[in-house]
C-alpha positions in Angstrom: 0.0 0.0 0.0 1.2 3.5 -0.9 0.0 6.6 0.9 0.6 10.0 -0.8 0.2 13.4 0.9 0.0 16.7 -0.9 0.4 19.6 1.5 -0.7 22.7 -0.4 -1.0 26.4 0.6 -4.5 25.9 2.0 -5.3 22.2 2.3 -3.7 18.8 2.8 -4.8 16.2 0.2 -4.2 12.5 0.7 -4.6 9.3 -1.2 -4.3 5.6 -0.4 -3.4 3.3 -3.3 -3.2 -0.5 -3.2 -1.2 -0.9 -6.4 -4.3 -1.1 -8.6 -6.5 1.8 -7.7 -7.0 4.6 -5.3 -8.9 3.2 -2.3 -9.4 6.6 -0.6 -8.8 10.2 -1.3 -9.6 13.2 1.0 -8.7 16.7 2.0 -8.7 18.9 5.1 -7.8 22.6 5.6 -4.6 23.6 7.3 -6.6 26.4 9.1 -8.7 23.9 11.1 -6.0 22.1 13.2 -8.5 19.9 15.0 -10.2 18.6 11.9 -6.8 18.0 10.2 -5.5 16.1 13.3 -8.7 14.0 13.4 -8.5 13.2 9.7 -5.0 12.0 9.8 -5.5 10.0 13.0 -8.5 8.4 11.4 -6.4 7.6 8.3 -3.7 5.9 10.4 -6.3 3.9 12.3 -8.2 2.9 9.2 -5.4 1.4 7.1 -2.5 -0.9 7.8 1.1 0.3 7.8 1.9 1.5 4.2 4.9 0.3 2.2 5.6 3.8 1.1 4.5 7.2 2.6 5.4 10.2 0.4 4.9 13.9 1.1 4.9 16.9 -1.3 4.9 20.0 1.0 4.7 23.7 0.0 3.1 24.8 3.3 6.4 25.2 5.1 8.4 23.3 7.8 5.9 23.9 10.5 3.2 22.2 8.5 5.5 19.3 7.8 6.3 19.0 11.5 2.6 19.0 12.4 1.9 16.3 9.9 4.6 14.1 11.4 3.0 14.4 14.8 -0.4 13.5 13.5 0.8 10.5 11.6 1.9 8.8 14.8 3.2 5.3 14.2 3.5 6.1 10.5 5.8 9.1 10.9 9.2 7.2 10.6 8.1 6.1 7.1 7.5 9.6 5.9 9.7 10.7 2.9 9.5 14.2 1.7 9.8 14.6 -2.0 12.0 17.3 -3.6 12.1 18.6 -7.1 15.0 17.2 -9.2 16.5 17.5 -12.7 14.8 14.3 -13.9 12.3 11.8 -12.7 9.7 9.4 -14.0 10.0 10.5 -17.6 10.0 14.2 -17.0 13.0 16.5 -17.5 13.1 19.7 -15.5 14.5 22.6 -17.4 14.3 25.1 -14.6 17.5 27.1 -14.3 17.7 25.7 -10.8 15.6 22.4 -10.9 15.5 22.1 -7.1 13.8 25.5 -6.9 10.7 24.4 -8.8 7.7 24.0 -6.4 7.4 20.4 -5.5 3.6 20.5 -6.0 4.2 21.7 -9.6 6.9 19.0 -10.1 4.6 16.2 -8.9 1.7 17.6 -11.0 4.0 17.4 -14.1 4.9 13.8 -13.3 1.3 13.0 -12.8 0.4 14.6 -16.1 3.1 12.6 -17.9 1.6 9.4 -16.4 -1.7 10.3 -18.0 -0.6 11.4 -21.5 2.4 11.6 -23.7 1.0 14.4 -25.8 2.1 18.0 -25.3 0.1 19.4 -22.5 -0.5 22.4 -20.3 -0.7 21.5 -16.6 -2.9 23.9 -14.7 -3.4 23.8 -10.9 -6.1 26.3 -9.9 -6.0 26.7 -6.2 -5.0 29.5 -3.8 -2.5 30.4 -6.6 -2.8 29.3 -10.2 0.2 27.6 -11.8 0.4 27.0 -15.6 3.1 24.7 -16.7 4.1 23.5 -20.2 5.2 19.9 -21.0 6.2 18.8 -24.4 5.6 15.4 -26.0 9.1 14.2 -25.0 8.5 14.9 -21.3 10.4 18.2 -21.2 9.1 20.7 -18.7 9.6 23.9 -20.7 8.6 26.5 -18.0 5.5 28.0 -16.5 3.6 30.8 -14.9 2.4 31.6 -11.4 -0.3 34.1 -10.7 -2.7 34.7 -7.8 -5.9 32.7 -7.9 -9.2 34.4 -8.5 -10.0 34.7 -4.8 -6.6 36.2 -4.0 -7.1 38.7 -6.7 -10.4 39.8 -5.3 -9.0 40.0 -1.8 -6.1 42.1 -3.0 -8.5 44.6 -4.5 -10.5 44.8 -1.3 -7.4 45.2 0.8 -5.4 47.6 -1.2 -8.0 50.0 -2.7 -10.3 52.5 -0.9 -13.6 51.9 -2.6 -13.6 48.4 -4.1 -15.4 45.7 -2.0 -14.6 42.1 -1.5 -16.7 41.2 -4.5 -19.2 38.3 -4.4 -20.3 39.0 -8.0 -20.6 36.7 -10.9 -18.9 36.3 -14.3 -20.6 38.2 -17.1 -19.5 38.9 -20.7 -20.6 42.5 -20.1 -20.4 43.3 -16.3 -22.7 46.1 -15.3 -21.9 46.3 -11.6 -18.7 46.7 -9.6 -19.0 43.3 -8.0 -19.5 41.6 -11.3 -16.6 43.6 -12.9 -14.2 42.4 -10.2 -15.3 38.8 -10.3 -15.2 38.8 -14.1 -11.8 40.5 -14.2 -10.3 38.0 -11.8 -11.6 35.0 -13.7 -10.7 36.5 -17.1 -7.1 37.0 -15.9 -6.9 33.3 -15.2 -8.5 32.3 -18.5 -6.3 34.6 -20.6 -3.1 33.4 -19.0 -4.0 29.8 -19.6 -5.1 30.3 -23.2 -1.9 32.4 -24.0 0.3 29.7 -22.6 -1.6 27.0 -24.5 -1.1 28.9 -27.7 2.7 29.0 -27.1 2.8 25.2 -27.0 2.0 25.4 -30.8 1.1 21.7 -30.9 -2.1 20.6 -32.8 -2.5 17.6 -30.4 -2.0 19.5 -27.2 -4.4 19.4 -24.3 -4.9 21.2 -21.1 -5.1 19.2 -17.8 -7.0 21.0 -15.1 -6.5 20.3 -11.4 -7.2 22.1 -8.2 -10.3 23.5 -6.4 -11.1 26.1 -9.0 -10.8 23.9 -12.0 -14.5 23.5 -12.4 -15.0 27.2 -12.6 -12.4 27.6 -15.4 -13.1 24.6 -17.6 -16.5 25.7 -19.0 -15.1 29.1 -20.1 -11.8 27.9 -21.7 -11.7 27.9 -25.5 -9.1 25.2 -25.7 -9.2 21.4 -25.4 -9.1 20.6 -21.7 -9.9 17.7 -19.3 -10.3 17.5 -15.6 -7.4 15.8 -13.9 -8.2 16.0 -10.1 -5.3 15.7 -7.7 -2.5 15.5 -10.2 0.2 15.9 -7.5 -1.1 12.7 -5.8 -0.8 10.9 -9.2 2.8 12.2 -9.5 3.7 11.1 -6.0 2.3 7.6 -6.8 4.4 7.5 -9.9 7.5 8.5 -8.0 6.8 5.9 -5.3 6.4 3.1 -7.9 9.7 4.0 -9.6 11.6 3.9 -6.3 11.9 7.6 -5.6 12.5 10.0 -4.0 
């Protein structure tokens, strides 16, 4: 049994795999310490000791330390994955490969496990990351921008008259709330579509992961598919190939 943990900016996601299929996947917010502790304690109590226990963590050392505490008897097995120059069919062309966010690295490996066509790997969460992967498994580079909610909060915090908008997307916004909500969403869509165009590959697809993927997908004018929890898929691939 392989257990994968993806510790993002806002939430911890986990998956339990038996070598054939995911037996369980779940998530809990970092901001609710009691719920997170209870979820991990229940996970440890529900399943036998795993063969591999891998963590991708971008939430910082304190979050990793808390996870080890909550994992109890499993904690000695925990291996924290780091980005590298090459792994599982993906070549990392970052100038400093180890500086690539490990969540992005795992998502790219998860994407490569799904398809060998050129693809755009989008994780739409607290931040939105947009990464390009060619047909030979080369990570060409990518973008990071605030997610839609972060954009709306920035406007509310740093301007005098703009509210924390709860508006809706509109092709022709006619209220301030709708203008903010639409602008934040259009910024995401435009960045994704421009990056996709730069792939310049007729067979390319966009893989969408993250909590806001469902908001983006219906409004994107490019071939795209939902790929939930891509970092977990990448961690699984790493575990199967003997990493980290």
